C-alpha positions as a Markdown table, in Angstrom:
| # | Residue | x | y | z |
|---|---|---|---|---|
| 1 | Met | -35.3 | 53.3 | -84.8 |
| 2 | Ser | -31.9 | 52.1 | -85.8 |
| 3 | Gly | -29.7 | 52.6 | -88.8 |
| 4 | Leu | -29.1 | 55.9 | -90.7 |
| 5 | Lys | -32.5 | 57.4 | -90.0 |
| 6 | Gly | -32.2 | 56.9 | -86.3 |
| 7 | Phe | -28.7 | 58.1 | -86.1 |
| 8 | Leu | -29.5 | 61.3 | -88.1 |
| 9 | Lys | -32.6 | 62.0 | -86.1 |
| 10 | Lys | -30.4 | 62.1 | -83.0 |
| 11 | Lys | -28.1 | 64.6 | -84.9 |
| 12 | Asn | -31.1 | 66.9 | -85.5 |
| 13 | Tyr | -31.8 | 65.9 | -89.1 |
| 14 | Val | -35.3 | 65.8 | -90.6 |
| 15 | Cys | -36.2 | 63.0 | -93.1 |
| 16 | Ile | -37.6 | 64.2 | -96.5 |
| 17 | Pro | -39.2 | 61.5 | -98.8 |
| 18 | Leu | -38.1 | 61.6 | -102.4 |
| 19 | Thr | -40.1 | 60.3 | -105.3 |
| 20 | Leu | -38.2 | 58.7 | -108.3 |
| 21 | Thr | -39.7 | 60.0 | -111.6 |
| 22 | Ala | -39.9 | 58.1 | -114.9 |
| 23 | Thr | -36.8 | 60.1 | -115.9 |
| 24 | Asn | -34.8 | 58.8 | -112.9 |
| 25 | His | -34.9 | 62.2 | -111.2 |
| 26 | Phe | -35.7 | 62.6 | -107.6 |
| 27 | Glu | -38.7 | 64.9 | -107.0 |
| 28 | Leu | -39.9 | 66.5 | -103.8 |
| 29 | Gln | -42.3 | 69.1 | -102.5 |
| 30 | Ala | -41.1 | 72.4 | -101.2 |
| 31 | Asp | -42.8 | 75.5 | -100.0 |
| 32 | Ile | -41.4 | 78.8 | -101.4 |
| 33 | Asn | -42.8 | 81.8 | -99.7 |
| 34 | Ser | -45.5 | 79.5 | -98.2 |
| 35 | Ile | -46.6 | 78.2 | -101.6 |
| 36 | Thr | -46.2 | 74.5 | -102.3 |
| 37 | Gly | -44.5 | 73.3 | -105.5 |
| 38 | Arg | -43.0 | 70.3 | -107.1 |
| 39 | Phe | -39.2 | 70.4 | -107.6 |
| 40 | Ile | -36.5 | 68.2 | -109.0 |
| 41 | Leu | -33.6 | 67.6 | -106.8 |
| 42 | Asp | -30.4 | 68.4 | -108.8 |
| 43 | Thr | -27.1 | 68.1 | -107.0 |
| 44 | Gly | -25.4 | 69.5 | -110.1 |
| 45 | Ala | -27.4 | 72.8 | -110.2 |
| 46 | Ser | -25.5 | 75.5 | -108.3 |
| 47 | Asn | -28.6 | 77.4 | -107.4 |
| 48 | Thr | -32.2 | 76.7 | -106.6 |
| 49 | Cys | -34.3 | 77.8 | -109.6 |
| 50 | Ile | -38.0 | 78.4 | -110.5 |
| 51 | Gly | -39.6 | 78.8 | -113.8 |
| 52 | Ile | -39.8 | 82.3 | -114.9 |
| 53 | Asp | -43.5 | 81.8 | -115.6 |
| 54 | Gln | -44.0 | 81.1 | -111.8 |
| 55 | Ile | -42.9 | 84.5 | -110.6 |
| 56 | Glu | -46.4 | 85.6 | -109.5 |
| 57 | Asp | -47.5 | 82.1 | -108.3 |
| 58 | Phe | -44.6 | 82.0 | -105.7 |
| 59 | Glu | -44.8 | 85.7 | -104.9 |
| 60 | Leu | -41.3 | 86.4 | -106.1 |
| 61 | Val | -39.8 | 89.9 | -106.4 |
| 62 | Ser | -37.3 | 89.7 | -109.2 |
| 63 | Lys | -34.7 | 91.8 | -111.0 |
| 64 | Glu | -32.4 | 91.4 | -113.9 |
| 65 | Ser | -29.4 | 89.2 | -113.5 |
| 66 | Lys | -26.1 | 88.8 | -115.3 |
| 67 | Ile | -26.2 | 85.1 | -114.5 |
| 68 | Lys | -26.6 | 82.9 | -117.6 |
| 69 | Ala | -28.3 | 79.5 | -117.1 |
| 70 | Ala | -27.4 | 76.2 | -118.8 |
| 71 | Gly | -28.7 | 72.7 | -118.4 |
| 72 | Ala | -30.8 | 70.0 | -120.0 |
| 73 | Gly | -29.5 | 70.8 | -123.5 |
| 74 | Ala | -30.1 | 74.6 | -123.3 |
| 75 | Thr | -27.3 | 77.1 | -122.8 |
| 76 | Asn | -26.8 | 80.9 | -122.3 |
| 77 | Met | -30.3 | 81.5 | -121.1 |
| 78 | Asp | -31.2 | 84.9 | -119.6 |
| 79 | Thr | -32.2 | 84.9 | -116.0 |
| 80 | Leu | -33.8 | 87.0 | -113.3 |
| 81 | Val | -32.9 | 86.7 | -109.6 |
| 82 | Ser | -35.2 | 86.9 | -106.6 |
| 83 | Lys | -33.7 | 87.5 | -103.1 |
| 84 | Lys | -34.9 | 87.1 | -99.6 |
| 85 | Asn | -37.3 | 84.2 | -100.2 |
| 86 | Thr | -38.3 | 81.6 | -97.6 |
| 87 | Val | -38.0 | 78.0 | -98.4 |
| 88 | Gln | -39.4 | 75.1 | -96.3 |
| 89 | Ile | -38.9 | 71.5 | -97.0 |
| 90 | Gly | -40.6 | 69.3 | -94.4 |
| 91 | Ser | -39.8 | 71.0 | -91.1 |
| 92 | Trp | -36.5 | 72.4 | -92.4 |
| 93 | Lys | -36.7 | 76.1 | -93.1 |
| 94 | Tyr | -34.4 | 78.8 | -94.5 |
| 95 | Lys | -35.0 | 82.5 | -94.9 |
| 96 | Lys | -33.2 | 84.9 | -97.3 |
| 97 | Leu | -32.8 | 82.3 | -100.2 |
| 98 | Lys | -31.7 | 83.7 | -103.5 |
| 99 | Ile | -33.6 | 82.0 | -106.4 |
| 100 | Val | -32.6 | 82.1 | -110.0 |
| 101 | Leu | -35.5 | 82.4 | -112.5 |
| 102 | Phe | -35.4 | 81.2 | -116.1 |
| 103 | Asp | -37.5 | 79.5 | -118.7 |
| 104 | Leu | -37.9 | 75.8 | -117.6 |
| 105 | Lys | -39.9 | 75.0 | -120.7 |
| 106 | His | -37.2 | 72.7 | -122.1 |
| 107 | Val | -36.9 | 70.9 | -118.8 |
| 108 | Asn | -40.7 | 70.3 | -118.5 |
| 109 | Glu | -40.9 | 69.2 | -122.2 |
| 110 | Ala | -38.3 | 66.6 | -121.5 |
| 111 | Leu | -40.1 | 65.4 | -118.4 |
| 112 | Thr | -43.5 | 65.2 | -120.0 |
| 113 | Ala | -42.1 | 63.4 | -123.1 |
| 114 | His | -41.1 | 60.7 | -120.7 |
| 115 | Asn | -44.5 | 60.5 | -118.8 |
| 116 | Ala | -43.2 | 62.5 | -115.8 |
| 117 | Gln | -45.0 | 65.5 | -114.3 |
| 118 | Pro | -43.8 | 69.0 | -115.0 |
| 119 | Val | -42.1 | 70.8 | -112.2 |
| 120 | His | -42.1 | 74.3 | -110.8 |
| 121 | Gly | -38.4 | 74.4 | -110.3 |
| 122 | Ile | -35.1 | 72.8 | -109.2 |
| 123 | Ile | -33.7 | 72.4 | -105.7 |
| 124 | Gly | -30.0 | 73.0 | -106.1 |
| 125 | Ala | -26.7 | 72.6 | -104.3 |
| 126 | Asp | -27.2 | 75.9 | -102.5 |
| 127 | Ile | -29.9 | 74.4 | -100.3 |
| 128 | Leu | -28.0 | 71.1 | -100.0 |
| 129 | Lys | -25.0 | 72.9 | -98.6 |
| 130 | Lys | -27.0 | 75.2 | -96.3 |
| 131 | Ser | -28.8 | 72.1 | -94.8 |
| 132 | Asn | -25.8 | 69.8 | -94.7 |
| 133 | Ala | -27.9 | 67.4 | -96.8 |
| 134 | Ile | -27.5 | 63.7 | -96.9 |
| 135 | Ile | -29.1 | 61.7 | -99.7 |
| 136 | Asp | -30.0 | 58.0 | -99.2 |
| 137 | Tyr | -30.5 | 57.0 | -102.7 |
| 138 | Gly | -31.5 | 53.4 | -101.9 |
| 139 | Lys | -34.2 | 54.4 | -99.5 |
| 140 | Lys | -35.3 | 57.5 | -101.6 |
| 141 | Arg | -34.8 | 59.9 | -98.7 |
| 142 | Met | -33.0 | 63.1 | -98.1 |
| 143 | Tyr | -32.0 | 64.3 | -94.7 |
| 144 | Leu | -31.7 | 68.0 | -93.9 |
| 145 | Lys | -30.1 | 69.3 | -90.7 |
| 146 | Ile | -32.2 | 71.7 | -88.5 |
| 147 | Lys | -29.8 | 74.1 | -86.9 |
| 148 | Lys | -30.4 | 74.7 | -83.2 |
| 149 | Arg | -31.2 | 78.2 | -82.2 |
C-alpha cells in the first residue's frame, strides 16, 4: 500500500469513504450516540449540526442556545445545542461533542430538488479540526487521525 493512503495509515489515520452527491456535496455515514445517519461534509460549517426534527432519533438532550444559524440561503435561524454526544465515523470516535440543532428543511429541500437524498445533518469543521482531517477530493476519501491512548 503506497501513496497517501499507505502513508497516512502508518501515521494512525483511518480512511473514510465519501460519496459525491448530485449537488456536488460529499456525503458520509456517521454514528451519533450509536445511531447511524447520513451527513453532508461541510468544511465551511463551524459546528456539526443535526436537524431539529431528529432530536429523539439521535437521543439528543438539548437546551436553548444563543447561537444563530445561517447557511444555504437561510439566515438568523434559532438553534438548540446538545452537549456530551458521542460521534463515530468509521473507527474514529470522539466523546463530548457539542451539536447544534436547527431546522434543516431548507437544506433537504435543496438536496431533493436536485435528486439527492435528504440528510440528517452536517459534519462541520469542529470534527475536522479534532481529527486532524485530511480530505482527498480526487479519490473521494477523508482521513481522520486516531489518537493513541
